[in-house]
LOFIKE-814927 format. One record per residue (C-alpha): residue in one letter; x negated, y negated, z negated; residue number from 1. Coordinates in Angstrom, 3 decimals. Example, Ala and Ser with C-alpha at 12.3 -4.5 7.8 and 13.67 -1.06 7.14 Angstrom:
% LOFIKE-814927
+------+----------+----------+----------+-----+
: code :       c1 :       c2 :       c3 : pos :
+------+----------+----------+----------+-----+
:    A :  -12.300 :    4.500 :   -7.800 :   1 :
:    S :  -13.670 :    1.060 :   -7.140 :   2 :
+------+----------+----------+----------+-----+
***
This chain:
% LOFIKE-814927
+------+----------+----------+----------+-----+
: code :       c1 :       c2 :       c3 : pos :
+------+----------+----------+----------+-----+
:    M :   26.250 :  -37.294 :    1.994 :   1 :
:    K :   24.495 :  -35.824 :   -0.925 :   2 :
:    G :   23.599 :  -32.145 :   -0.918 :   3 :
:    W :   23.132 :  -31.777 :    2.841 :   4 :
:    H :   19.343 :  -31.668 :    2.768 :   5 :
:    R :   17.441 :  -28.630 :    3.902 :   6 :
:    S :   16.268 :  -26.420 :    1.057 :   7 :
:    P :   12.517 :  -25.705 :    0.967 :   8 :
:    Q :   11.283 :  -22.392 :    2.307 :   9 :
:    V :   10.414 :  -20.079 :   -0.573 :  10 :
:    H :    7.799 :  -17.366 :   -0.111 :  11 :
:    Q :    7.939 :  -14.285 :   -2.288 :  12 :
:    V :    5.083 :  -12.035 :   -3.257 :  13 :
:    T :    6.849 :   -9.100 :   -1.621 :  14 :
:    D :    6.509 :  -10.886 :    1.740 :  15 :
:    A :    2.719 :  -10.631 :    1.554 :  16 :
:    R :    0.786 :   -7.920 :    3.350 :  17 :
:    P :   -1.205 :   -5.524 :    1.175 :  18 :
:    S :   -4.823 :   -6.503 :    0.667 :  19 :
:    L :   -7.504 :   -5.026 :    2.870 :  20 :
:    S :   -8.865 :   -2.874 :    0.028 :  21 :
:    E :   -5.383 :   -1.446 :   -0.673 :  22 :
:    D :   -4.912 :   -0.715 :    3.018 :  23 :
:    I :   -8.263 :    1.077 :    3.250 :  24 :
:    G :   -7.481 :    3.075 :    0.102 :  25 :
:    R :   -4.129 :    4.174 :    1.553 :  26 :
:    R :   -5.790 :    5.226 :    4.799 :  27 :
:    E :   -8.468 :    7.186 :    2.951 :  28 :
:    R :   -5.870 :    9.034 :    0.843 :  29 :
:    N :   -3.806 :    9.926 :    3.914 :  30 :
:    Y :   -6.927 :   11.140 :    5.735 :  31 :
:    L :   -8.033 :   13.289 :    2.790 :  32 :
:    I :   -4.562 :   14.796 :    2.405 :  33 :
:    K :   -4.450 :   15.756 :    6.093 :  34 :
:    M :   -7.950 :   17.218 :    5.975 :  35 :
:    G :   -7.009 :   19.185 :    2.851 :  36 :
:    I :   -4.024 :   20.640 :    4.686 :  37 :
:    R :   -6.371 :   21.505 :    7.557 :  38 :
:    L :   -8.693 :   23.350 :    5.190 :  39 :
:    I :   -5.770 :   25.295 :    3.744 :  40 :
:    C :   -4.609 :   26.224 :    7.266 :  41 :
:    L :   -8.084 :   27.428 :    8.175 :  42 :
:    V :   -8.525 :   29.509 :    5.009 :  43 :
:    L :   -5.051 :   31.046 :    5.341 :  44 :
:    A :   -5.620 :   31.858 :    9.012 :  45 :
:    F :   -8.663 :   33.978 :    8.112 :  46 :
:    T :   -7.516 :   35.506 :    4.816 :  47 :
:    V :   -3.768 :   36.164 :    4.968 :  48 :
:    P :   -2.643 :   39.316 :    6.785 :  49 :
:    A :    0.132 :   37.653 :    8.767 :  50 :
:    P :    1.663 :   38.313 :   12.200 :  51 :
:    M :   -0.164 :   36.804 :   15.176 :  52 :
:    P :    2.317 :   33.906 :   15.749 :  53 :
:    V :    1.767 :   32.721 :   12.168 :  54 :
:    K :   -2.017 :   32.917 :   12.591 :  55 :
:    I :   -1.808 :   30.984 :   15.859 :  56 :
:    L :    0.237 :   28.301 :   14.108 :  57 :
:    L :   -2.322 :   28.070 :   11.288 :  58 :
:    F :   -5.213 :   27.833 :   13.778 :  59 :
:    A :   -3.326 :   25.147 :   15.718 :  60 :
:    G :   -2.931 :   23.172 :   12.494 :  61 :
:    A :   -6.651 :   23.535 :   11.764 :  62 :
:    I :   -7.550 :   22.400 :   15.278 :  63 :
:    F :   -5.157 :   19.471 :   15.773 :  64 :
:    L :   -4.947 :   17.978 :   12.254 :  65 :
:    P :   -8.388 :   16.280 :   12.476 :  66 :
:    Y :   -7.222 :   14.410 :   15.581 :  67 :
:    V :   -4.008 :   13.312 :   13.856 :  68 :
:    A :   -5.947 :   12.319 :   10.719 :  69 :
:    V :   -8.471 :   10.184 :   12.608 :  70 :
:    I :   -5.820 :    8.473 :   14.718 :  71 :
:    G :   -3.833 :    7.674 :   11.570 :  72 :
:    A :   -6.902 :    6.383 :    9.721 :  73 :
:    N :   -7.901 :    4.109 :   12.596 :  74 :
:    A :   -4.428 :    2.747 :   13.325 :  75 :
:    P :   -4.239 :   -1.047 :   13.213 :  76 :
:    R :   -2.708 :   -2.749 :   10.213 :  77 :
:    P :    0.998 :   -3.452 :   10.660 :  78 :
:    T :    1.629 :   -7.022 :   11.735 :  79 :
:    P :    4.197 :   -9.116 :    9.895 :  80 :
:    P :    7.389 :  -10.019 :   11.749 :  81 :
:    A :    7.080 :  -13.058 :   13.980 :  82 :
:    G :    7.634 :  -16.296 :   12.156 :  83 :
:    S :    7.535 :  -14.852 :    8.641 :  84 :
:    D :    4.000 :  -16.149 :    8.044 :  85 :
:    M :    4.538 :  -19.591 :    9.493 :  86 :
:    A :    4.413 :  -22.523 :    7.143 :  87 :
:    E :    6.231 :  -25.768 :    7.570 :  88 :
:    P :    4.104 :  -28.725 :    8.695 :  89 :
:    G :    2.576 :  -30.529 :    5.758 :  90 :
:    Q :    3.010 :  -27.581 :    3.411 :  91 :
:    N :   -0.018 :  -26.792 :    1.286 :  92 :
:    E :   -1.207 :  -23.249 :    1.886 :  93 :
:    I :   -4.351 :  -21.179 :    1.773 :  94 :
:    P :   -6.159 :  -21.373 :    5.127 :  95 :
:    R :   -5.809 :  -18.281 :    7.349 :  96 :
:    H :   -9.470 :  -17.330 :    7.102 :  97 :
:    R :   -9.243 :  -17.268 :    3.270 :  98 :
:    R :   -6.041 :  -15.228 :    2.798 :  99 :
:    E :   -7.694 :  -12.107 :    1.373 : 100 :
:    I :   -9.972 :  -13.562 :   -1.236 : 101 :
:    G :  -11.418 :  -10.889 :   -3.498 : 102 :
:    S :  -10.602 :   -7.913 :   -1.321 : 103 :
+------+----------+----------+----------+-----+
***
């Protein structure tokens, strides 16, 4: 019967993981944003005449945000879903060790 053959697997660009340089840039931006918020918390805690619970909250933000920022910056890259990166046997593809050329 004609038409009962298996269609080839098509990979889309949106299936690809971001490059290493894009991932590092995203991590750096997130880290800098969190550290900026920490600086604002610290400045406000010393300069704004606020009730003690508000000052404690600002100091807590200044103390714990560096930990959150570092953990977020050092988090491993998300792994693709199982089987989404597998090629069919005999399919021409870029070798695994050369996937991020130019990054």
